[in-house]
N, C-alpha and C positions, 0 to 999 in steps of 0.2 A: 332745370327740363320737365315741363308739362305732360301729361298722358291725351290730355283736354283742350279745348280752349278754358282759357279763366272763365269763374260765374263773376259777378257784378259783386264789388268792394261792401262787404258788411257793412249797416251804418255805424255811426262812431258813437261813442257813449262816453261823455261827457258830466263833470259835476256832480256824478254819484256818488256813496260811500258806499260801500262794497265789503260785507265781512263774509271771509272765505276759511270753511271747517276744511282741515288739514293743507291749510296753506299754505305746507312750508314742501310740500311734493310736488312730482314730476309736473304734471298737467298743470297743476294751478301755478305752480311760477311761470309756465308757458303763455297763462291768463294774467297773470300778474303782468309780463314785461309788456304785453299789448295793450295794458289799462293804467300803467301808474304814472304816466304822464298827466293826464286832464282829469284823474277821478284818486279820489281818497280811501284806501283799499287797509282793511284790519285782517287780519291773519291769526287765523286760532288755531294752537298744533300744537300735541305731546310731541312734537320733533322724533321722535320712531325712528321716520323717516327725513333725512334732511336735504333736500334741491337749492332751498332759498339762502342758507350760509354762505356757498359758493359762488351764488350766482352774480354778485354784485348788486343784489337789489333791498338786499336787507336795511342799508343805511336811508335808501330813500326817505326825503320829506313827508312824502306823502304814504308812508307806510306804514303802520301801527302794530305791532308785534305782540300778538298775548299767549303766554303758554299754558295749556290748558287742557285738558281732557273731557270730549264729546262725551262720557258717561257721568261727568260730575255738572250734574244739571243746574244747581245753582249759580255755579260757575261760567257754563253757558250764556245764564241769564242775563249775571250781571254783566258781559261783556258783550254784550250783542243792543249798542248804544246806538240807534235811531237808524239803520241800515236803509238803504234805497233796496239791496239787492242782496238778496244771502247764496252762496254759492255754499252747498253742503258737499264738501268732495272726499273726509275724511272716513277712514274705515280701513280695516285691516286687509290686507291682500296678499296676496303672491302662495303660491302651494304651498311652500314647505313653512310659510308662517300658519297658514291655515291649519297644517297638523298638527304642526307642535303646539298650536293652543287655538282648538276649535271653541270651547266655552267665551274667549275672548272675541274670537270674532266674530260667533251669533249676537255677545253684546250689544260692540261696538257697532255693528253692522244696521240690530234693531232699535236696542234702545236708545243708542247715540244717536241715529236717526228720527225717535219720540222725541227726545230731548232737543234737537234743535229744533225743530217743528213748533214744538212747545214755545219758543223763546222767538222764532221768529212771527208767531202769531200777536204774542204779548208784547213785540217791538212795532207790529204795524207794519208788517212789510206790505210795498203797494207794488213796489215794479216788477221782482222777480225771487221765487224761489227754483233755484237748478238743484236738482237732484242727478248724484251719479249714481246709476245704478251698475249693473254687467252684463256682456251678451251671454254670461253664462245661464240668464233666465232660460235661456232654450236648449238646456240638457246638451246631451254630445253627437247628435245629430242634427246641426241645425243650417238649410242649406237655402239660400235667400230668403232668413224669414224676415215678415212683417211684424211690423208693432202690432200687431194683433193676432201671429200667430200664440197657439197654446206655451204657456211657459211651464216649465218641466222641474219636478221637485227633485228629481231625483231617489235613487233608494236610501232608505233613515240608515245613519251610523259608517254612511263612508264619508269621509272629513271633507272632501271637497266639495261635498253640497253644502255644506255646513253655508259655506261662504254665498252661493247661489243663492240658496233659500230665504237665508239673513238677506239679503238685498233686495227680494220679489218681497218679502216681508214689508221692505222698508219704502218701496212701488205701492202697494198699495195704502199703506197710511201717507202718503206724498199726495197720490190721489185722493180719496179721503178729506184730508186738509182742504182740498180745491173745491170739492164735491159740499161739504159740509159749513165749510168756515170763507171760501170764497179765496184762499190764498191763493195766490198767482202761481201756480208751480209750473215747473217742467222738467221732466225724467228724459235723461240720456242716455242711452246703453253703449258703450264704448266699446271696438274692435279691434284687440291689439295695436293700441296705441304706441310709438316709439319715437326717438327721437334726442338730439340732442340735450344732456341734462340729466336724462333717464337713471333711476335710481331703483336698487332691487332686484326682483327676479326676473324682470322681462329677458324672454329667448334672446330676443335681436338684439340689446345691448351687451348681453352673456355673448352672442359668438361673436360682437364686433369688438371687444376687450381681448377675446382670446387670441380670437385671428391678429390685430394688433401686434401680438406678442406672440405669434407661432406656435398657440400653446394648443393642447389639446380641445377639442371642441367635444363636450358631451350632448348624447341626444339622449334621451329617456324614453324608455321605447323602440318599435320600429322605425320611426320617421314618418311615415306614411299619412300625420295626420295631416290634416290642412286647416291653412287660415288664411286670414284677406288683412295687410299689413297697409296702419293708416298711420301716416307721418304727423307729427302735434303740431305743425304748423294746420294743416287743414284742417285736422280736429279743432283746436283754436277759432276757427272763421264760422266753423259750425256753432260754437258753444254763444259766440257774438250773436250771433244770428236770432240763436237762441232766449237771449237776455235782451232782444229791442226788436223780436217780430210779434206781433199780434196773434200770430195766426200759432205761433206756440203755447199759448198758456192752457193749461190742462191737459197739454197734449204729452207721450212718448216719444223719442227718437231713437231709430238706431242712427250711430255714427261711425263711418268708416270706409276703407277706401274697396268695394268690390270686385276691383278687376286688377288689384295688388295678390293676387293667389296663387298660394304656392303649398308645398308639402315642407315641415318641417326639415325633413332631409335637404330636401331643394334649396330650401333660406339659408342652413348651413353653407350648402354647395358654392350659392350663390353670392354669401359673404366671400367666402375665402378666393374666388374668382374676381368678385369686383375690387377685392384690397389685395391681388393677387400674394393671400396668406399661401406659409407653406405647412397650417394646422393641419393635424389628422381630423377628424371624427371618428367618436368611438359613443357607442352602444354601450347602454344601461340600461336596467331594468327602470318599469315604469314606477315614480313615484304614489299612483294610487289611480284611481281612477281617471279615463283622459276622457280629453271633449277630441271626438275623430271626427267631425268637420264642423266648419265655424265660418259660414259667409252670410253677410247681411244680406237682404234690399234693404237699398236708403233710396227706395221711390221716393219713399214721404218726405224726408227732407229735402230733397230736390223739388218738390211738388210743392210744398208748404213755406220754403226757406230760402231757394234757389241755392243749395249748396251741391258743389260735385267737389270733390275728394282731386286735386291737382299735380303730385307729386311720387313717382311713380317709384316702384320697389330700391331698385337701382342708385336712383338718384337721392333717396331718401338714405339709404348705407353712406352713399359719400361723406353725407352731409354729417350722417350722426358721428361715424369715424373720425371727422375732422376734427368734430369738438373732443372726441375722449383721447385723440392723438394730443393735444392740445394740452389736454388734463394730464396727460401720462409724461409730458416732458420730453 
């Protein structure tokens, strides 16, 4: 079910070699599935999170898997052999992980990005360098934030902002490589992407899994936090446009669904209603500084790239639940 008329299909990508850091992750796997039949793909990942192994893609003849860490600059450079496109999706993510290991979070998101950029320049990447940033660069109150809105560093010492500040530093470096060396970069800022195959700590997939088992659903804080939720297939549609549109080079884009807006409490209630779950909703103290409001402006992606999200929230919940129901047997 779509909540708008479909946008034009993104141009196909064929006969390219893509090098994807963090290629074992959730969003990277959705992109790989879209591209694998007509392109060669090299996945570079330390497999701290692994969607790839269970995806049915790992043994595809067009896929090469290299186990490695983006903090190992020499290994990154040696592994990146004549790619047309580099997709840099490797990062430390998830608030629990960030709080446990803020030093590694910073190092991976900043030093790791520097290592991948340096390797891409040496490899002579000509088509595209696609960098994953985060919507958290807009700080705790982001309402219809545009790509030109001020980025917010957050208070020093608050663990949550280590992730956002590291990503923002990476963005600046990506832009510098474009301006100084002509590397054809594009940066994306994802807004709450969810869908089949998601791993880690994403709220929606956790809610769905617990709802399918009729287990308690935990909300950290009062549940009044507001989010805009983007189904992964819509997100990948926009990534395809970022990889193929000449207008995208040198730009940054918010990618999300500004119409799928709901509070965290409302999200838990919607999951329970759509899945006919008997789960209780239980409130717990917040883990750290929270983001009260996160709704993007996606006008730039629509005007430059012709992108508009299609999948509404309830349909996305159903599709995601079907996947996890099958995984749970």
